[in-house]
Every structure is written in C-alpha cells, then in structure tokens.
DRENLO-200333 format. One line per 10 residues: number of its first residue (from 0); for each residue x, y, z of C-alpha. Coordinates in pm, 1 decimal, decimal comma, padded with zeros to 6 digits. Each point is the difference from the previous one (the first is absolute). Layout:
N
NUM> X Y Z; ...
***
This chain:
279
0> 00411,1 -00552,6 00416,3; -00359,7 00113,2 00004,8; -00324,9 -00184,8 00072,8; -00321,9 00066,8 -00186,5; -00296,9 -00234,5 -00040,9; -00136,1 00161,5 -00315,7; -00076,3 -00080,9 -00363,0; 00301,0 -00049,6 -00227,4; -00003,3 00349,7 -00152,5; -00021,8 00174,1 00338,7
10> 00264,8 -00227,7 00148,7; 00248,8 00091,7 -00272,4; -00039,4 00367,6 00086,3; 00194,0 -00065,8 00321,9; 00313,5 -00075,8 -00201,5; 00024,9 00378,7 -00029,3; 00080,8 00038,4 00370,2; 00197,8 -00313,0 00087,5; 00216,1 -00281,4 -00135,1; -00302,4 -00225,0 -00038,4
20> -00343,2 -00073,0 00138,3; -00064,9 -00352,0 00123,0; -00141,7 -00233,7 -00264,0; -00279,5 -00189,7 00176,0; -00141,2 -00174,5 -00308,5; 00132,6 -00338,0 00118,1; -00098,6 00069,6 00361,5; -00361,2 00050,8 -00109,9; -00019,6 -00352,2 -00144,0; -00191,1 -00266,5 00188,8
30> -00008,9 -00375,8 -00043,6; -00304,4 00004,8 -00222,4; 00139,6 00237,5 -00260,9; 00366,3 -00098,6 -00035,9; 00099,8 -00128,4 -00344,4; 00277,9 00034,5 -00253,9; -00219,0 00231,2 -00206,6; -00083,0 00221,9 00298,9; 00365,3 00032,5 00102,6; 00112,0 00080,9 -00355,2
40> -00275,6 00260,5 -00020,9; 00106,4 00167,2 00324,7; 00366,5 00007,6 -00107,0; -00086,5 00161,9 -00331,9; -00240,8 00249,0 00157,9; 00276,6 00127,3 00228,5; 00269,3 00006,5 -00268,0; -00228,4 00165,2 -00259,0; -00095,1 00279,1 00242,8; 00344,7 00050,6 00152,7
50> 00131,7 00353,6 -00068,9; 00308,3 00004,0 -00227,5; 00327,1 -00051,5 00183,9; -00166,1 -00106,3 00326,1; 00063,1 -00319,8 00196,0; -00268,2 -00270,0 00026,8; -00050,3 -00199,4 00319,6; -00178,5 -00317,6 00103,7; -00155,5 -00064,4 00341,4; -00116,8 -00348,7 00099,0
60> -00123,8 00071,4 00351,5; -00015,4 00252,5 00281,2; -00124,1 00048,1 00355,3; -00357,8 00074,1 -00108,2; -00073,4 -00316,1 -00200,2; 00024,6 -00372,4 00052,2; 00339,6 -00148,1 -00079,1; 00048,5 -00118,9 -00355,9; 00003,9 -00369,7 00091,5; -00322,6 00036,6 00197,5
70> -00174,9 00231,7 -00242,3; 00083,1 -00185,2 -00323,7; 00116,5 -00340,2 00125,3; 00341,7 -00125,0 00106,5; 00052,6 -00150,2 -00347,1; 00038,5 00352,7 -00139,2; 00269,7 00126,6 00238,1; 00304,7 -00094,6 -00205,6; -00134,8 00088,2 -00341,9; -00110,8 00345,9 00115,6
80> 00340,0 00062,9 00158,8; 00152,6 -00101,9 -00333,0; -00235,4 00224,6 -00195,1; 00076,6 00298,1 00222,5; 00376,8 -00048,4 -00021,7; 00015,6 -00055,9 -00375,4; -00205,1 00311,0 -00076,8; 00176,5 00337,4 -00035,6; 00033,3 00251,7 00280,6; -00043,0 -00042,6 00374,3
90> -00130,1 -00316,8 00164,2; -00159,4 00088,9 00335,0; 00009,3 -00293,8 00242,4; -00220,6 -00010,4 00309,2; 00197,9 -00165,0 00278,6; -00038,8 -00376,3 00010,3; -00107,6 -00036,9 -00363,4; 00356,3 -00112,3 -00079,4; -00049,2 -00311,6 00215,9; -00367,4 -00062,2 -00076,8
100> -00157,1 00122,1 00324,7; -00377,1 -00037,3 00024,8; -00271,3 00175,0 00200,2; -00039,1 -00114,1 00360,0; -00319,3 -00083,6 00187,5; -00049,0 00279,4 00253,8; -00265,0 -00020,7 00271,8; -00215,9 00300,1 00082,7; 00174,0 00022,4 00339,5; 00336,7 00036,9 -00176,5
110> -00125,8 00242,7 -00264,6; 00175,5 00337,9 00003,9; -00110,5 00153,3 -00328,2; -00266,1 00269,1 00066,9; -00186,8 -00114,0 -00311,6; -00036,2 -00348,3 00148,8; -00077,0 00118,2 00353,2; -00273,1 00233,8 -00121,7; -00170,9 -00278,9 -00193,2; -00059,9 -00199,6 00318,9
120> 00065,9 -00363,1 00094,1; -00231,4 -00147,3 -00263,9; 00111,7 00189,9 -00310,2; 00358,8 00093,4 00091,5; 00149,0 -00265,9 -00231,0; -00148,8 00186,2 -00297,7; 00154,1 00330,0 00107,2; 00329,4 -00057,3 00179,7; 00330,7 00040,5 -00184,2; 00194,4 -00163,7 00283,1
130> 00032,5 -00346,7 -00162,9; 00246,4 00144,4 -00254,7; 00193,7 00198,3 00262,2; 00135,5 -00273,7 00227,8; 00371,5 -00009,7 00094,7; 00264,2 -00087,7 -00258,3; 00080,7 -00369,7 00019,7; 00377,8 -00006,1 00030,6; 00044,6 -00349,0 00145,2; -00164,7 -00279,2 00198,0
140> 00090,7 00138,1 00343,0; -00221,5 00185,0 00246,6; -00221,0 00259,8 -00172,5; 00156,5 -00108,5 -00330,3; 00317,3 00184,9 00099,5; -00180,4 00333,5 -00021,8; 00010,6 00083,3 00372,0; 00112,7 -00143,8 00332,6; -00303,3 00149,5 00175,4; -00262,2 -00223,0 00156,0
150> -00257,7 00129,5 -00246,2; 00006,7 00206,8 -00317,1; -00239,4 00270,8 -00117,0; -00159,7 -00257,1 -00230,7; 00051,3 -00374,7 00047,5; 00239,2 -00182,5 -00230,6; -00160,0 -00210,4 -00271,0; -00034,7 -00362,0 00115,5; 00183,1 -00119,4 -00312,7; 00330,2 00169,5 00092,4
160> 00170,7 -00334,0 00067,0; -00047,8 -00094,3 -00365,0; 00016,5 00343,0 -00163,8; 00298,5 00205,2 00113,6; 00310,3 00150,4 -00155,1; 00252,4 -00217,7 00183,2; -00154,5 -00325,9 -00118,6; -00038,0 00127,3 -00356,9; 00366,2 00095,0 -00011,0; 00074,9 -00369,8 00047,5
170> -00212,9 -00103,6 -00297,6; 00147,1 -00051,8 -00344,5; -00315,6 00142,2 -00157,3; -00298,2 00193,8 00127,5; -00133,3 00353,2 00039,8; 00323,1 00145,6 00140,2; 00218,3 -00178,0 -00256,6; -00217,4 00126,9 -00285,3; 00005,8 00353,8 00135,9; 00380,0 00003,4 00028,6
180> 00040,4 -00141,9 -00349,8; -00233,1 00260,6 -00148,8; 00177,8 00284,4 00178,8; 00331,9 -00132,9 -00129,5; -00133,4 -00002,4 -00355,6; -00114,8 00361,7 00036,3; 00344,6 00102,6 00119,0; 00192,5 -00181,1 -00273,3; -00224,4 00034,1 -00305,6; -00028,0 00348,6 -00144,1
190> -00307,5 -00099,1 -00200,0; -00201,4 -00053,5 00319,2; 00083,0 00350,1 00120,4; -00036,5 00202,3 -00317,4; -00136,9 -00223,3 -00276,2; -00327,5 00039,6 -00185,5; -00302,6 -00194,8 00122,3; -00276,4 -00195,0 -00169,9; -00266,3 -00177,9 00205,2; -00249,4 -00234,8 -00164,5
200> -00179,6 -00331,4 00042,2; 00089,8 -00325,4 -00171,8; -00311,5 -00209,3 -00049,3; -00228,5 00080,2 00289,5; 00207,2 -00075,9 00310,3; 00367,7 00088,8 -00060,4; 00112,4 00354,0 00078,6; 00308,6 00100,7 -00197,7; 00220,7 00296,7 00093,0; 00262,3 00066,3 -00267,2
210> 00291,9 00230,8 00083,4; 00244,7 00093,9 -00276,4; 00245,2 00271,5 -00109,2; 00199,9 00119,0 -00299,8; 00303,1 -00202,5 00108,7; -00184,4 -00323,9 -00060,9; -00046,7 -00082,1 00368,0; -00330,4 -00159,5 00086,6; -00188,5 -00154,0 00289,3; -00337,6 -00172,5 -00015,9
220> -00202,2 -00087,7 00308,6; -00287,8 -00242,2 -00042,5; -00266,0 -00054,7 00267,0; -00256,2 -00278,9 -00011,5; -00320,6 00125,7 00162,6; -00170,4 -00334,1 -00049,7; -00027,9 -00296,1 00234,7; 00081,1 -00224,5 -00297,3; 00323,5 -00058,9 -00196,8; 00031,7 00222,5 -00305,6
230> 00198,2 -00048,4 -00320,4; 00210,7 00296,6 -00109,5; 00145,2 00021,9 -00351,9; 00257,5 00279,0 00016,3; 00114,3 -00036,9 -00360,4; -00339,1 00093,3 -00142,9; -00013,2 00311,5 00218,3; 00354,9 00134,8 -00016,8; 00160,8 -00196,8 -00286,4; 00259,9 -00118,4 00251,5
240> 00077,7 -00357,7 00088,7; 00289,4 -00008,6 00244,9; -00089,7 00103,4 00353,5; 00198,0 00029,1 00322,1; -00181,7 -00041,0 00331,3; 00068,6 00286,6 00240,6; -00267,9 -00087,7 00256,8; -00279,1 -00248,0 00062,5; -00228,2 00048,7 00298,4; -00058,5 -00374,5 00034,8
250> 00332,4 -00162,8 -00094,8; -00190,2 -00326,0 -00047,9; 00089,3 -00057,1 -00362,9; 00251,8 00262,3 -00114,1; 00339,6 00097,6 00137,7; 00155,0 00345,4 00022,1; 00261,8 00047,5 -00269,9; -00149,8 -00280,1 -00205,2; -00081,0 00040,3 -00368,0; -00367,2 -00054,3 -00070,0
260> -00177,3 -00121,9 -00309,8; -00205,5 00263,0 -00177,9; -00317,0 -00206,9 00053,0; -00046,9 -00081,1 00369,1; -00261,8 -00055,5 00268,1; -00058,4 00238,4 00289,6; -00125,0 -00145,5 00327,6; -00311,8 00139,5 00172,9; 00067,3 00345,5 00146,7; 00363,9 -00017,2 -00108,9
270> 00210,6 00299,1 -00089,9; 00298,8 -00031,5 -00232,6; 00250,0 00268,8 -00095,8; 00208,9 -00065,4 -00311,3; 00231,5 00174,3 -00242,5; 00059,7 -00075,5 -00368,7; 00347,5 -00116,5 -00095,0; 00147,9 00077,5 -00340,8; 00109,5 -00319,2 -00172,1
***
C-alpha cells in the first residue's frame, strides 16, 4: 500500500510499484461539499482511471484528517461505511470508524502533534491532528479499556461511555451491527467481490451503486444524502419490482430479509442495500 497526495493521473502511476495507492478522494471531502453527485463523481473518476486488472480501494479517514463523523457529520457515518463496503476492491478502515468514533477536544497542554505545538496555544486547534488520534474506545471502563495506566499519550474522548465497542455489541442495530452485516455480505456474495460496478445519482440526492455479474447476481446500495425523506421508484430505473432488504442503516421502517415494494420512501441520511429477486 502506497501513499501519494497527487492528482489522479499521477496517483495511478504508483500502481506500477505496489498493490495499490491509497484513494483519498473521500478523505478530501468536507462538510460543505459532500453530496450524492460529488460521491458518484469521485467513484467514477477512480474507476475510470484505474489501470486494467488492478484493485480499487476506498479510504474514509486516516490519522491526518478529522474523523468522518466530525468532518462530514455523524449522520453520514453509516452510509459512507455502506458505500465503501459495497464498492469493489479494498475498504480501508481507520480504527474507530466501525463504531462511529468522533474527534476529541484536546487542550493545548495535552497536544502532542508537532503541527499543533508549533502553531502555538491560540491557533493549535487549526493545526493539530491529535483529535482524530485518541485511544480506541473498547468499553466504558477506565481509559475506555485502552490502557490501565494513570494517563495515556492522548486523553480518551469524553464520549467513551456512550460510544464504545462493548456497548455497541449489545445493540440490535447501530454502527457495529451495520459493519458486521456488510462484511458478511462481502464474504457470502460473489457479486460484491468481483461484480461490475455502476455509480450514479437518482434525482438529486440519492446515490446508487449497482453491482452485477453474468450469473444474474445483483446488489444495489442506495444512500440518501438529503435531510428530507426521498421517494425511490426502482421499477422505472431497473425494470425490477421485487426487492429483498439486505441492510438498512436506520431500521426504523424496513426489516432485514423483508420484501420491499418497488416504490418506497428513504428516510433522511438513510442507507439501504437491496437485491432483486426473480419472480
């Protein structure tokens, strides 16, 4: 795995000397420029420039940028995890993204990042990368279960009592549940590993990722980038009218394994993964 912060053509050159170079197109998104159209564009840019026979990859966060939920908004955590795991190739997960960890508030006295320290006590918050580097939140115990020491290199995020792996394992739905379900689908459905990919926008706010193969297998992931409910008419897009729910990031109005009408409503910032069933 190689790292290069370059234009798309120069980045693809690094496929010649490694398995893949990190795809930072999603990482470079900020709250003001995230949309279904922008995400579809970035997916197609990478896939259109990918050298033949090479493996794509999708990175949602890393140690140099704000965490996804802080950078784009917590409402986007689950749909971006779904997008990443229903696209082809390698999904690169920055620790904690699977449970929805957010950036922490770090004082100047606790700042360790040289970038932050060098900016001084007034401007350090604009420079430091420490807020996205705090300890993994394993549970609600001391130091979030990361260490038994009196102090850690960086302080644990204050929200660790609410956001931690142990508590999410007890939930029927949530970030961890969605992540496990998506990983299970990737393991069991050949089309998600090796199928063709189309990415496009339905209306103005629904991102559609369509995976399909010659065997007739198919998976469609739909992501509502709007804060309002959106109607989706699958039949007019795919000429299919019998759908099986594989995943919903909200679980408020659809049930896994349930058959869904071809014309349905998506909740604000909801992600739904479906497959077409032959009648």
